[in-house]
N, C-alpha and C positions, 0 to 999 in steps of 0.2 A: 504493500500500500504506500503510495506517495502522499504522505501527510502534508507535504508542502504544496500540493497542486492547488490551482485556483479553485477548483470545484469543492475540495475539502475545506479550504479556507473560508469560502462563502458559507458553508454549512455551519462551521464552528462559530463564525462571527455572528450569524443570525441567532444561534443559541444563546450567546452572551448578550446580544441586544435584547432578545426576548425577555431575559431575566433582569435587564437593566443592571448588569453586574458592576458597571462603572459607577453606579449611584447607590451602592449598598449602604443604606442609612444606618443600619445597626452597627456594622463593622466600623464605619468611619466615626461614629459617635462613641463607641464603647472601647475601642482598641487603640493603644498607643501607635501612631503612624510609623514609628521606627522599630516596632517590635518585629523580630524575626521568629519563625516557628518551623517546626518539623511536623509534617502531616503524613500519617501512615494509612494507606488504603488497604483495608483488611477484608478478606473473603469471609462472609458469614455463613457460607454453605459451600459444599463441593461444587466445582464449576469448571468450565473451560474458558480461559481468558481471551478476551478480544478488546482491542481499542487502546492499549497502553500508549501507542505512539501519538495519540491525540493529546495527551496531557501537556507536553511542552508546547505544542502548537496553540493550545488554549491560552496559556499564559503569554505567549508571544503576541497573540491577537489582542488579549486583554490589555497589554501594555500600550498598544496603539489606541485603544478606545478610552482608557482612563487617563484623565489629565493630571492626576496626582503623581508626584515624583516617586512615591513608594511602589507604584505599579511597575515602574521601569527598572527596579533594582535587580541584581543578579538572582538567579534561581537555578536549582538543579533538580532533576527527577532521576532517581536511581532505583534499580530493582535487583534482586538476587539473580545471578546468571542463570539459574534454573527456571526463572519466571519470565515468560515471554508469550506473545500472542500465539494461541493454539495449544498451549500446555494445559494439562489438568492441574488445577489448584484445589487444595483442601480447606475445609472450614478452619479459620483461624490463621491462615497464612497471610503474610504481608505481600501484597502484589507490587507495591511501589512506595517509595518515600519521597515526599516533596519538601524541599527546603527553600523557603521564600519569605517575603514579607507577609506577616500574619493577615493583614487586611486583604491582600491579594489572594491568599489561599481561601479565605472565607468567602470572598466575592465569587470565586470560580468553583467552589466546592460542589454546589448542586449540579452545575452543568457537567462537571467531570463525572460525578457519580451516576447521574442519569444516563449519560452516554455509555459508560463502561458497563452498567447494569443491563442496559438494553442489548448491546452488542454481545456481551458475554452470555446473555440468556439465549440468543440465537445460536451462538457457537455451542453452548451446552446441549440444546435440543438436537442440533445437527449431529453432534457426537453420539447421542443416544441412538439416533436412527442408524448412523454408520456402524455402531457396535452391533445393532440388531441384525444387520445383514453381513457381518464380517465372515469371510470365508467363501462368499459367493462372488460371482463376477459382476454383480450389480453395483452401481454407484448411486448415492443420494444426490438428487438434483433439486436446485431451488427454482423459484418461479418469479414472475413480475409482481406478485402479491406482496409488495413491500410498503413500508410507511412512506407516503408521498414526500419526496425531497431527500429521503435517506437511502435510496436504493443502492448507491455505490458502497455505502458503509454496511448496509444489511447484507449485501452479497459478499463483502469482504469477511464478515463474521461467519458466514456459511463456510467459506474456505478455511477459516480458523478451526471450525468444528469437524473438518474432514469431509465436507461436502464438495459438490461440483457446481459451478455456475452454468445456468442455462443462458439464453440470450438476455442481454441487459436492457434492450429497448426494442421497439418494433422494427427498425431497419436492420438490426443485427442478423436476424434469421427469418426464414419463411415458415410459418405454421398455418396450414390450411385447416380451419375448424368448420364446425357444422354451420355457423352463421355465414361464412364465406361461401360455402357450397349452396346454401339456400338462396343467398342474394345474387350469386354469380351464375345461376343457370344450371346447376348440377355439377357433379364431380368431374365429368369428362371435360366440360367447357372451362371450368376453373383451372384444372390441371394443365390443359392445353395452353392457356394464356400464361400461367405462372412459369411453366417449364421453358416456354419460348422467350420470356422476357426477363427472367431473373438474372442477377449479376453473377459474374464468375465467382465460384466458391460458395455460393448460397445453396445450401442443401434444402430440399423441399420436404418438409415433414407434414404428414397428414393425420388428423385426429379421426379415429374410428371407434365406434361404440358397439358394433356387432361384427360377427364373422363375415356376414354378407358385405358390409362396408369395407372390411379388410380386403376381400377379394377385389372389390371395385377399385380400391386405392392402389393395390399392387398392379392391377391391369392397366391403370392410367399413369404408371411411372413413379409412384411415391418412392422417395429416396430414404425416408425414415418414417416410423410409425409411432403414434401415440395412442395407447389403449386407454380410453377414457371410461371410467366407471365399470370396468369389467371385473368379474370375480377372479381370484387366482386360478380357478379351474378353467375358466374361459381363456384367460391369458395363456395358460399352458397349451391349450388347443391352438390358439393363435400363433404361438411360437413354433408349433409343429408345422403349421402351414408356411410360415416365413422361412423355415429352414429348408423347404423344398425349392426355394429360389436359388439360382446359381449365383446371384449377386448378394453382397452383404447389405442388409437393411438394418440399421440401428433401431432399437425398440425401446419404448418408454411406457411405464405404467403410471397412471395418474388418476385423480379423483378422490380427494379426501381420504387418503390411505392412512389408517391409524398405525401407530408404531407396533401394535400387537400383531398386525397382519403384514408388516413390511417383509419379514422373512419368507412368508408364503409367496409373495410376489417375486422376490429375488430368486427363490427356488424354481419358480415357473420359467425362468430363463431370460428375463429382460435385462438389457444392459443398464437401464436407468430407472429409478423410481423418483418421480417428481413429487415434492411435498410442499404445498403452499403454506402449511402450518409453521414451517421453519421461520418464516419472516412475518406472517400475519398473526400468529398465535403464541409465539414463544414468550414465556414468562420472564420478566426481568429478574436477574439473580439479586441476592441481597448482599450489599456491600456497606462498609462503614468507613468513615474517615476520622481517625483519631489524631487530634492536633495538640501539640505541647509547645511551650515557648522554648527557644534555643538559648 
């Protein structure tokens, strides 16, 4: 993750502006402006870590937003060599220690904790799915069901949890779904136009819900297949049909797949299992920031 990219900077800046971090009334009234402190970010449950690289960027952006001189003083963010994005952390472990002006730490505390808790929650849930299908050839895939504005970070958290990123936006890949087929005059007409006009390197994936639709998609040149709302038993039958083709056709199971059934889908033979819940339903993990004067 390039934490210094313009896209990430805009996201973090908006988070600080939303909280009016540079106008923290309580911290500026209650705390000596010259006091320095050490803040430990502590895991309050077992988790997979994601987002540590955002911490220094938050303070750098905060220094630009806050006119007070204490916001611009030196700071450091350190963590144990064993703690980094993607690693499993246990309850009670210190994820990072921040040494900075006390007012600056307090002003940025909630933005830091909110972001790390959200991203680590996604990484933790992704790891649970990845563990559930370990030993199979299947990979856990994310979707575009992300928090508006946070997609690049949400998908990064999926990678931290051992998942794989699907297309990040609409132009990145072609996925012909039931609505496209209904509005475009049927499977044959849509596939003819798409295959003729797609850009080089764009694989055409087709969503199918029945074995009959599977046959139609293959007959019309589908280059990848998404099995939507099929049972593991039906997916297994679909895979038997796909394996009869001389060409390789990547396959994906989708449709609100609970973690309890992930293994069954993986055992059915698909290469990917897409899980919208990774980014739209992951619970934020519990973190704490313990701050003491230096």
